[in-house]
C-alpha positions in Angstrom: 37.7 -8.0 208.7 34.7 -5.7 208.4 31.5 -7.4 207.3 28.8 -5.1 208.5 26.7 -3.4 205.8 26.2 0.3 205.8 23.2 2.0 204.3 23.4 4.3 201.2 26.5 5.7 199.5 29.5 7.3 201.1 32.5 8.9 199.5 31.4 7.5 196.1 31.3 3.9 197.3 28.6 1.9 195.5 26.4 -0.8 197.1 27.7 0.1 200.6 24.6 -1.7 202.1 25.8 -4.9 200.3 29.2 -5.2 201.9 31.0 -8.5 201.5 34.3 -7.5 203.1 36.8 -4.8 203.8 40.4 -6.1 204.5 44.1 -5.3 204.2 45.1 -9.0 204.2 46.2 -10.1 200.7 45.3 -13.8 201.2 41.9 -12.9 202.6 41.1 -10.5 199.8 42.1 -13.0 197.2 40.0 -15.8 198.8 36.9 -13.7 199.3 36.9 -12.2 195.7 37.4 -15.7 194.3 34.2 -16.9 196.0 32.2 -14.5 193.9 34.2 -14.7 190.6 36.8 -17.4 190.2 40.2 -18.5 191.6 42.9 -16.1 190.5 46.4 -14.7 191.1 46.5 -11.6 193.1 49.8 -9.8 193.9 50.7 -6.4 195.2 52.3 -4.2 192.5 53.2 -1.4 195.0 53.6 -0.9 198.7 52.0 -3.6 200.8 50.8 -1.1 203.4 48.6 0.5 200.7 46.3 -2.5 200.3 42.9 -1.5 201.7 40.4 -3.6 199.8 36.6 -3.1 199.8 34.1 -5.4 198.1 30.4 -4.8 197.9 28.2 -7.1 195.8 24.6 -8.2 195.1 23.0 -10.8 193.0 20.1 -9.5 190.9 18.5 -12.4 189.0 21.4 -14.1 187.1 23.4 -10.8 187.0 25.9 -9.9 189.7 26.7 -6.3 190.3 29.8 -5.4 192.4 31.9 -2.5 193.6 35.5 -3.5 194.0 38.4 -1.3 195.2 41.8 -2.7 196.2 43.1 0.6 197.4 46.7 0.0 196.2 48.3 -1.1 192.9 47.6 -4.8 192.2 48.3 -7.4 189.6 45.3 -9.7 189.0 45.4 -12.8 186.7 42.3 -14.9 186.5 43.3 -16.6 183.3 40.3 -17.8 181.3 37.0 -16.8 183.0 35.4 -19.8 181.3 31.8 -19.5 182.6 31.1 -15.7 182.6 31.6 -12.4 181.0 32.5 -9.2 182.8 31.9 -5.5 182.1 34.4 -3.6 184.3 34.0 0.2 184.6 36.6 2.2 186.4 34.9 4.9 188.5 38.2 6.8 188.8 41.8 6.1 187.7 42.9 3.6 185.2 43.7 -0.1 184.8 45.7 -2.1 182.2 43.7 -4.9 180.8 45.0 -7.7 178.6 42.7 -10.4 177.2 44.2 -12.8 174.8 46.1 -10.7 172.2 44.1 -7.5 173.0 45.2 -4.8 175.4 43.6 -1.6 176.6 44.0 1.1 179.3 40.6 1.1 180.9 39.3 4.5 182.3 35.9 5.8 183.3 35.1 6.4 179.6 36.5 3.1 178.3 35.1 0.0 180.0 36.7 -3.5 179.7 34.7 -6.4 178.4 36.8 -9.6 178.7 35.4 -12.7 177.1 35.5 -16.1 178.9 37.8 -17.8 176.4 40.5 -15.1 176.4 43.3 -15.3 179.0 42.7 -12.3 181.3 45.6 -10.4 183.0 45.1 -7.1 184.7 46.9 -4.3 186.6 44.7 -2.0 188.6 46.3 1.2 189.7 45.8 2.6 193.2 42.7 4.8 193.3 40.8 2.8 190.7 37.6 1.5 192.2 35.5 -0.3 189.6 31.8 -1.2 189.0 31.9 -4.8 187.9 28.9 -6.5 186.2 29.0 -10.2 185.8 26.9 -12.0 183.1 26.7 -15.8 182.9 28.2 -17.1 179.7 25.1 -19.4 179.3 22.8 -16.4 179.4 24.8 -14.6 176.7 25.0 -17.6 174.5 21.3 -18.5 174.9 20.2 -15.0 174.0 22.5 -15.0 170.9 21.2 -18.4 169.7 17.6 -17.2 170.1 18.4 -14.0 168.2 20.1 -15.9 165.4 17.5 -18.7 165.3 20.2 -21.3 165.3 22.9 -22.8 167.5 26.2 -21.1 167.7 29.5 -22.7 166.9 32.4 -20.6 168.0 32.4 -19.0 171.5 31.3 -15.3 171.7 34.3 -12.9 171.7 33.5 -9.2 172.2 36.0 -6.4 171.4 37.8 -5.8 174.7 37.2 -2.0 174.8 33.7 -0.6 175.3 33.5 3.1 174.6 31.2 4.6 177.1 30.9 8.0 175.3 28.7 6.7 172.5 24.9 6.9 172.4 24.1 3.3 172.9 26.7 2.8 175.7 25.3 5.8 177.6 21.9 4.1 177.5 23.5 0.8 178.6 25.3 2.6 181.4 22.0 4.2 182.5 20.4 0.7 182.8 23.5 -0.6 184.7 23.2 2.4 187.1 19.5 1.5 187.6 20.6 -2.0 188.6 23.1 -0.5 191.1 20.4 1.8 192.5 18.0 -1.1 193.0 20.7 -3.1 194.6 21.2 -0.3 197.1 17.5 -0.4 198.1 16.1 -3.0 200.5 12.6 -2.4 199.0 13.7 -2.2 195.3 13.2 -4.5 192.3 14.8 -7.5 194.0 11.3 -8.6 194.9 10.2 -8.3 191.3 11.9 -11.0 189.2 10.1 -10.0 186.0 11.5 -6.4 186.2 15.0 -7.6 186.9 14.9 -10.1 184.1 13.7 -7.3 181.8 16.7 -5.2 182.6 19.1 -8.1 182.2 17.7 -9.0 178.8 17.9 -5.4 177.7 21.6 -5.2 178.8 22.5 -8.4 177.1 20.6 -7.6 173.8 22.3 -4.2 173.6 25.7 -5.8 174.1 25.1 -8.5 171.4 23.7 -6.1 168.8 25.9 -3.0 169.4 29.3 -4.1 170.9 31.6 -5.3 168.1 32.1 -9.1 168.3 32.6 -12.1 166.1 28.8 -12.5 165.7 27.7 -8.9 165.2 27.8 -9.1 161.4 25.4 -12.1 161.4 23.1 -10.4 163.9 22.8 -7.2 161.8 22.4 -9.0 158.4 19.0 -8.5 156.6 16.6 -11.4 157.2 13.5 -12.5 155.3 10.5 -11.1 157.2 8.3 -13.6 159.1 5.1 -14.6 157.3 1.8 -13.3 158.7 0.9 -16.8 160.1 4.1 -16.7 162.1 3.4 -13.2 163.3 -0.1 -14.4 164.5 1.4 -17.3 166.3 3.9 -14.9 168.0 1.1 -12.6 169.0 -0.8 -15.6 170.6 2.4 -16.6 172.4 2.9 -13.1 173.8 -0.7 -12.9 175.0 -0.4 -16.2 176.8 3.0 -15.5 178.4 3.0 -11.8 179.0 3.6 -12.5 182.7 7.0 -14.0 182.0 10.3 -12.0 181.4 10.0 -12.4 177.6 12.5 -11.1 175.1 12.3 -10.9 171.3 14.5 -13.9 171.2 12.1 -15.9 173.5 9.2 -15.0 171.2 11.1 -15.9 168.1 12.2 -19.2 169.6 8.7 -20.1 170.4 7.6 -19.8 166.8 10.9 -21.2 165.3 12.2 -18.1 163.5 15.2 -15.8 164.1 14.8 -12.7 166.2 15.7 -10.6 163.2 13.1 -12.2 161.0 10.4 -11.7 163.7 11.4 -8.1 164.2 11.0 -7.4 160.4 7.7 -9.4 160.3 6.1 -7.4 163.1 7.2 -4.1 161.5 5.9 -5.2 158.1 2.5 -6.5 159.3 1.8 -4.7 162.6 3.9 -1.5 162.3 5.6 -2.1 165.7 8.2 -4.3 167.3 7.5 -7.5 169.2 8.5 -5.8 172.4 6.2 -2.9 171.7 3.4 -5.4 171.2 4.3 -7.1 174.5 4.2 -3.7 176.2 0.6 -3.1 174.8 -0.5 -6.5 176.1 1.0 -5.8 179.5 -0.6 -2.3 179.6 -3.9 -4.1 178.9 -3.3 -6.5 181.8 -2.5 -3.6 184.1 -5.6 -1.8 183.0 -7.7 -4.9 183.7 -6.2 -5.3 187.2 -6.7 -1.6 188.1 -10.3 -1.7 187.0 -11.0 -4.7 189.2 -8.8 -3.7 192.2 -9.8 -2.2 195.6 -7.9 1.2 195.8 -7.7 0.7 199.6 -5.6 -2.4 199.2 -3.7 -2.0 195.8 -1.4 0.7 194.5 -0.6 1.6 190.8 3.1 1.1 191.5 2.6 -2.5 192.7 0.5 -3.5 189.8 2.8 -1.8 187.2 5.9 -3.4 188.7 4.3 -6.8 188.6 4.0 -6.4 184.9 7.5 -5.2 184.3 7.1 -1.4 184.1 10.2 0.0 185.8 9.8 3.8 185.3 6.6 5.1 186.8 6.6 8.3 184.8 7.1 6.6 181.5 4.5 4.0 182.4 2.0 6.6 183.4 2.5 8.5 180.0 2.1 5.2 178.0 -1.0 4.3 180.0 -2.6 7.7 179.5 -1.8 7.6 175.7 -3.5 4.2 175.5 -6.5 4.7 177.7 -7.0 8.5 177.9 -6.6 8.9 181.6 -4.0 8.3 184.3 -3.7 4.9 185.9 -4.5 6.3 189.3 -7.9 7.5 188.0 -8.7 4.0 186.7 -7.9 2.6 190.1 -9.8 5.3 191.9 -13.0 4.7 189.9 -12.9 1.0 190.9 -14.8 -2.0 189.5 -18.1 -0.1 189.1 -16.8 2.4 186.6 -16.3 0.1 183.6 -13.5 2.5 182.4 
């Protein structure tokens, strides 16, 4: 069995520097994949000699990103996933996905999003490598409860099909691809937990608010705006915890209102969202650090990444808009400049 990682991409293979295994032995393939996901039935649906599985995978925070290709036609039956959600995106070919009473033919433009409490049964055709993103059920449910401002009763059940041609899903896929790219880099965001958590929270929030589910109607229903006192408390919480991977749901939970109510309160009284306010606070912290830093020992990229700014170009534009000069100029001027 091949276990040596290879750098970079080759022939469209993702995460090739994060190799878990490559094997043609059915039992070995079943066992190794089960270690990362869960015990499952795996049978060949075509010729045995076509099995040529490759599995690359990396853990980024509490999200696991994987590339899985069986090579041949296979029947996979995990049953109930129980503790996690999956987003499975074919990179080529197609797969038949059944989850509970729902069934779709998944393709590169239609991802599958099976929920933990729906019995999962799949047939992946030969030539159907997939990008598989695993979210912990506890993370999804915790985010939902924070957004609602109350405990949930029924388990979360998303619609099985996720149309990747819509505006929000294209944005979601861009963020997922960023996770993949960072997983392929040995010097990427894996060393910056705040940045990884920011991406994970954005992916989960988009799924909960945009992908049809049994909770989407409650999430999008109008809420009474938060009172100014609550907004002030939320601002104080942000200022005291800006170094943490905060979400709107985290801030709302800290001041005991729903995420929707907090969003409307911030818009009504500050004219911006809670996350935009958090970004302003973090920009201010970056500004303070750059003013005090030694340019011979510190880089703008390092400071920005520490405060959760993932895209240097976007960060530089936001910084310049706020402070009237590029961040590199603030660092160059040093502590004596005062600007």
